[in-house]
C-alpha positions as CSV (number, residue, x, y, z in Angstrom):
1,S,-20.6,-21.5,-20.6
2,S,-18.2,-18.7,-21.5
3,Y,-18.0,-14.9,-21.9
4,A,-16.2,-13.2,-24.6
5,V,-14.5,-9.9,-24.8
6,E,-16.8,-6.8,-24.2
7,T,-19.8,-9.1,-23.4
8,F,-20.9,-6.5,-21.0
9,S,-19.4,-3.3,-22.6
10,N,-21.2,-0.1,-21.6
11,C,-23.5,-2.1,-19.1
12,P,-23.6,-0.2,-15.8
13,I,-23.6,-3.5,-13.6
14,T,-23.9,-2.9,-9.9
15,T,-24.4,-6.6,-8.7
16,L,-23.0,-9.7,-10.1
17,Y,-23.5,-13.4,-9.2
18,L,-21.4,-15.8,-11.0
19,G,-23.0,-19.2,-11.8
20,R,-21.3,-22.5,-12.3
21,N,-18.7,-23.4,-14.9
22,I,-17.9,-19.9,-15.8
23,S,-14.9,-19.1,-18.1
24,Y,-14.1,-16.3,-20.5
25,D,-12.1,-16.4,-23.8
26,Y,-9.5,-14.0,-25.0
27,S,-7.1,-12.3,-22.6
28,Y,-9.5,-9.5,-21.7
29,S,-12.1,-10.2,-19.1
30,P,-15.7,-9.2,-19.8
31,F,-15.8,-7.8,-16.2
32,K,-12.7,-5.7,-16.3
33,D,-13.1,-1.9,-15.9
34,K,-16.7,-2.3,-14.6
35,T,-16.4,0.6,-12.0
36,T,-20.2,0.6,-11.2
37,L,-19.8,-3.0,-9.8
38,T,-20.2,-2.8,-6.0
39,S,-21.4,-6.3,-5.1
40,L,-19.8,-9.6,-6.1
41,T,-20.7,-13.2,-5.2
42,I,-18.5,-16.0,-6.1
43,P,-20.0,-19.4,-5.6
44,N,-18.4,-22.4,-4.2
45,L,-18.0,-24.0,-7.6
46,V,-15.3,-21.6,-8.8
47,T,-11.8,-22.9,-8.4
48,S,-9.7,-20.3,-10.0
49,I,-10.1,-16.4,-10.5
50,G,-8.5,-15.7,-13.8
51,S,-6.1,-13.1,-15.0
52,S,-7.6,-9.6,-14.9
53,A,-10.9,-11.0,-14.0
54,F,-12.1,-7.9,-12.1
55,Q,-9.3,-5.5,-12.8
56,N,-10.1,-1.9,-12.2
57,C,-13.6,-2.6,-10.6
58,S,-12.9,0.3,-8.3
59,G,-16.5,0.4,-7.0
60,L,-16.3,-3.1,-5.4
61,T,-16.2,-2.8,-1.6
62,E,-16.5,-6.3,-0.2
63,L,-15.0,-9.6,-1.3
64,I,-15.3,-13.0,0.0
65,I,-13.3,-15.7,-1.8
66,P,-14.9,-19.1,-1.2
67,N,-13.0,-22.2,-0.1
68,S,-13.3,-23.7,-3.5
69,V,-10.8,-21.2,-5.0
70,T,-7.3,-22.5,-5.2
71,S,-5.6,-19.8,-7.2
72,I,-5.9,-16.1,-7.7
73,E,-4.1,-15.1,-11.0
74,D,-2.3,-12.1,-12.0
75,Y,-4.1,-8.7,-12.1
76,A,-7.3,-10.4,-10.9
77,F,-8.3,-7.5,-8.5
78,Y,-5.7,-4.9,-9.7
79,G,-6.9,-1.4,-9.1
80,C,-10.0,-2.4,-7.0
81,S,-9.3,0.7,-4.8
82,G,-12.8,0.7,-3.2
83,L,-12.3,-2.8,-1.6
84,T,-12.1,-2.4,2.1
85,E,-12.7,-6.0,3.3
86,L,-11.0,-9.1,1.9
87,I,-11.5,-12.7,3.2
88,I,-9.4,-15.3,1.4
89,G,-10.7,-18.9,1.6
90,N,-8.8,-21.7,3.2
91,S,-7.9,-23.5,-0.1
92,V,-6.0,-20.7,-2.0
93,T,-2.4,-21.8,-2.3
94,S,-1.0,-19.0,-4.6
95,I,-1.6,-15.3,-5.0
96,E,-0.1,-14.4,-8.3
97,E,1.6,-11.1,-9.6
98,Y,-0.2,-7.9,-9.3
99,A,-3.4,-9.7,-8.0
100,F,-4.4,-6.9,-5.6
101,Y,-2.0,-4.1,-6.7
102,G,-3.4,-0.8,-5.9
103,C,-6.2,-1.8,-3.6
104,S,-5.6,1.2,-1.5
105,G,-8.9,1.0,0.4
106,L,-8.1,-2.3,1.9
107,T,-7.6,-2.0,5.6
108,E,-7.3,-5.7,6.9
109,L,-5.7,-8.7,5.3
110,I,-5.7,-12.2,6.6
111,I,-3.7,-14.7,4.6
112,G,-4.7,-18.1,5.5
113,N,-2.6,-21.2,6.3
114,S,-3.3,-22.7,2.8
115,V,-1.3,-20.0,0.9
116,T,2.3,-21.1,0.1
117,S,3.3,-18.2,-2.3
118,I,2.7,-14.5,-2.6
119,E,4.1,-13.4,-5.9
120,D,5.7,-10.1,-7.1
121,Y,3.8,-6.9,-6.5
122,A,0.7,-8.9,-5.2
123,F,-0.3,-6.2,-2.7
124,Y,1.8,-3.3,-3.9
125,G,0.4,0.1,-3.0
126,C,-2.3,-1.1,-0.6
127,S,-1.6,2.1,1.3
128,G,-4.7,1.7,3.6
129,L,-3.6,-1.6,5.0
130,T,-3.2,-1.3,8.8
131,E,-3.4,-5.1,9.8
132,L,-1.6,-7.9,8.0
133,I,-1.5,-11.5,9.2
134,I,0.6,-13.8,7.0
135,G,-0.2,-17.6,7.6
136,N,2.5,-20.1,8.7
137,S,2.4,-22.0,5.4
138,V,3.7,-19.1,3.3
139,T,7.3,-20.0,2.1
140,A,7.7,-17.4,-0.5
141,I,6.9,-13.6,-0.5
142,E,8.3,-12.3,-3.8
143,D,9.8,-9.0,-4.8
144,Y,7.8,-5.9,-3.9
145,A,4.8,-8.0,-2.7
146,F,3.9,-5.4,0.0
147,S,5.8,-2.4,-1.2
148,G,4.0,0.9,-0.6
149,C,1.8,-0.5,2.2
150,S,2.4,2.7,4.2
151,G,-0.4,2.2,6.7
152,L,1.2,-0.9,8.2
153,T,2.5,-0.2,11.7
154,A,3.5,-3.8,12.8
155,L,4.8,-6.8,10.9
156,I,5.3,-10.4,12.0
157,I,7.1,-12.6,9.4
158,P,6.2,-16.2,9.9
159,N,8.8,-19.0,10.6
160,S,8.2,-20.6,7.3
161,I,10.0,-17.7,5.5
162,T,13.8,-18.1,4.9
163,S,14.3,-15.2,2.6
164,I,13.0,-11.6,2.5
165,K,13.1,-10.7,-1.3
166,S,14.1,-7.4,-3.0
167,G,11.8,-4.5,-2.2
168,T,9.3,-6.7,-0.4
169,F,8.4,-4.1,2.2
170,R,9.8,-1.0,0.6
171,N,8.2,2.3,1.4
172,C,6.2,0.8,4.3
173,S,6.8,4.2,6.0
174,G,4.3,3.5,8.9
175,L,6.2,0.5,10.2
176,I,7.5,0.9,13.7
177,E,7.8,-2.8,14.8
178,I,9.1,-5.7,12.7
179,T,9.6,-9.3,13.9
180,I,12.0,-11.3,11.9
181,P,12.3,-15.0,12.9
182,N,15.4,-17.0,13.1
183,S,14.4,-18.9,10.0
184,V,15.3,-15.9,7.8
185,T,18.8,-16.3,6.5
186,T,18.8,-13.7,3.6
187,I,17.5,-10.2,3.3
188,E,17.8,-8.9,-0.2
189,S,18.4,-5.4,-1.5
190,Y,15.9,-2.6,-0.8
191,A,13.7,-5.1,1.3
192,F,13.0,-2.4,3.8
193,L,14.1,0.8,2.0
194,G,11.9,3.8,3.0
195,C,10.6,2.2,6.2
196,S,11.5,5.4,8.0
197,G,9.6,4.6,11.2
198,V,11.8,1.6,12.1
């Protein structure tokens, strides 16, 4: 089954349960901008969370991504500023550009050992984030991925990382402790610009 653009336009949805074989056509998700949505259940049959799927669902507070999901596409949860808890399943391999951009309410983030890449601006502006654990399978953290995460105080970069990209941790002004392993051979421009506590 599929949903088309504006399927739920002007519907004040608060609870959403996604069934099996769900997809949507056109580039605009039918769930985008549903600010009244507070509860979301993603079943184990879902394998990918599509582009802009829940963009600007600012009322959403808790999200569990099941182990069936292997990819979180660009802008999937962009602007979900009410999100405080995020559990990413053990099968996700990539977190795409802007996926959790501006999720300023997020306080704790654990990126499991299945994730290999965190793309540009993925967690940009997650200013409420105080705890970040990056799994040892991550080999690429791209430009500005965690820029503006001003609540972070400590950062441990895993041994799987060889390069810290441009602006990756820019303006993480709360950082006072950074552990960079011997595996890192390159730190690009602006990577830690504005980290005034270091």
